[in-house]
C-alpha positions as CSV (number, residue, x, y, z in Angstrom):
1,M,-46.8,-28.8,-30.0
2,I,-45.8,-30.8,-33.1
3,T,-44.2,-29.2,-36.2
4,K,-43.7,-30.0,-39.8
5,T,-42.1,-28.2,-42.7
6,R,-42.3,-28.5,-46.4
7,K,-40.0,-26.8,-48.9
8,T,-40.7,-27.0,-52.7
9,K,-39.7,-24.8,-55.6
10,E,-42.9,-22.8,-55.0
11,T,-43.2,-22.7,-51.2
12,D,-41.4,-22.8,-47.9
13,I,-43.8,-23.7,-45.1
14,S,-43.6,-24.3,-41.4
15,V,-46.7,-25.4,-39.4
16,S,-46.9,-26.1,-35.6
17,L,-50.0,-27.5,-34.0
18,N,-51.2,-28.1,-30.5
19,L,-54.3,-30.3,-30.7
20,Y,-55.3,-29.6,-27.1
21,G,-54.7,-25.8,-27.1
22,E,-56.8,-22.7,-26.5
23,G,-57.4,-21.5,-30.1
24,K,-54.3,-19.3,-30.2
25,N,-52.8,-18.7,-33.6
26,N,-50.1,-16.9,-35.5
27,I,-50.8,-17.4,-39.2
28,N,-49.1,-15.7,-42.2
29,T,-49.6,-17.5,-45.5
30,G,-49.5,-14.5,-47.8
31,V,-53.1,-15.3,-48.8
32,G,-55.5,-13.1,-46.8
33,F,-58.6,-15.2,-47.1
34,L,-56.7,-18.4,-46.3
35,D,-55.3,-16.7,-43.2
36,H,-58.8,-15.7,-42.1
37,M,-60.2,-19.2,-42.6
38,L,-57.3,-20.8,-40.7
39,E,-57.6,-18.3,-37.8
40,S,-61.3,-19.1,-37.6
41,F,-60.6,-22.9,-37.7
42,S,-58.0,-22.4,-34.9
43,K,-60.3,-20.3,-32.7
44,H,-63.4,-22.4,-33.0
45,S,-61.6,-25.8,-32.7
46,L,-59.4,-24.6,-29.8
47,I,-56.4,-25.9,-31.8
48,D,-53.3,-23.7,-31.5
49,L,-51.7,-23.1,-34.8
50,D,-48.5,-21.4,-35.9
51,I,-48.3,-21.2,-39.7
52,K,-45.7,-19.5,-41.8
53,C,-45.7,-19.8,-45.6
54,I,-43.5,-18.0,-48.1
55,G,-44.9,-18.8,-51.5
56,D,-44.9,-17.6,-55.1
57,T,-48.0,-15.6,-54.6
58,H,-46.8,-13.1,-57.2
59,I,-47.7,-15.8,-59.7
60,D,-50.7,-17.4,-58.1
61,D,-52.0,-18.4,-54.6
62,H,-52.6,-22.0,-55.6
63,H,-49.3,-23.5,-54.4
64,S,-49.5,-21.7,-51.1
65,V,-53.0,-22.9,-50.4
66,E,-52.3,-26.4,-51.6
67,D,-49.1,-26.9,-49.7
68,V,-50.4,-25.4,-46.4
69,G,-53.3,-27.9,-46.7
70,I,-50.9,-30.8,-47.3
71,V,-48.8,-29.9,-44.2
72,L,-51.7,-29.1,-41.9
73,G,-53.5,-32.4,-43.0
74,S,-50.4,-34.4,-42.3
75,L,-50.0,-32.9,-38.9
76,L,-53.6,-33.5,-38.0
77,S,-53.2,-37.1,-39.1
78,D,-50.1,-37.5,-36.9
79,A,-51.9,-35.9,-33.9
80,L,-55.1,-38.0,-34.2
81,Y,-54.0,-41.5,-35.5
82,P,-54.1,-44.1,-34.5
83,A,-57.3,-43.0,-32.8
84,K,-57.7,-44.8,-29.5
85,G,-60.2,-44.4,-26.7
86,I,-62.8,-42.5,-28.7
């Protein structure tokens, strides 16, 4: 399980990822549809995800969605690259 965090003026995010997991997840971004999509991604990819986001959703969901994507993408990049033996 690898973990990254990101803290900005708008969000405070922690994401843990196990690329070779079982599809287990614990996701709370404060954005219901984003939670649903990330849970589906985890389940069907068999990637374990633990995501916690505290964001300024009282203003807009944009920052939470964007910053979760940044952290998750960075973790996937770390887990996959350099790709060897494919």
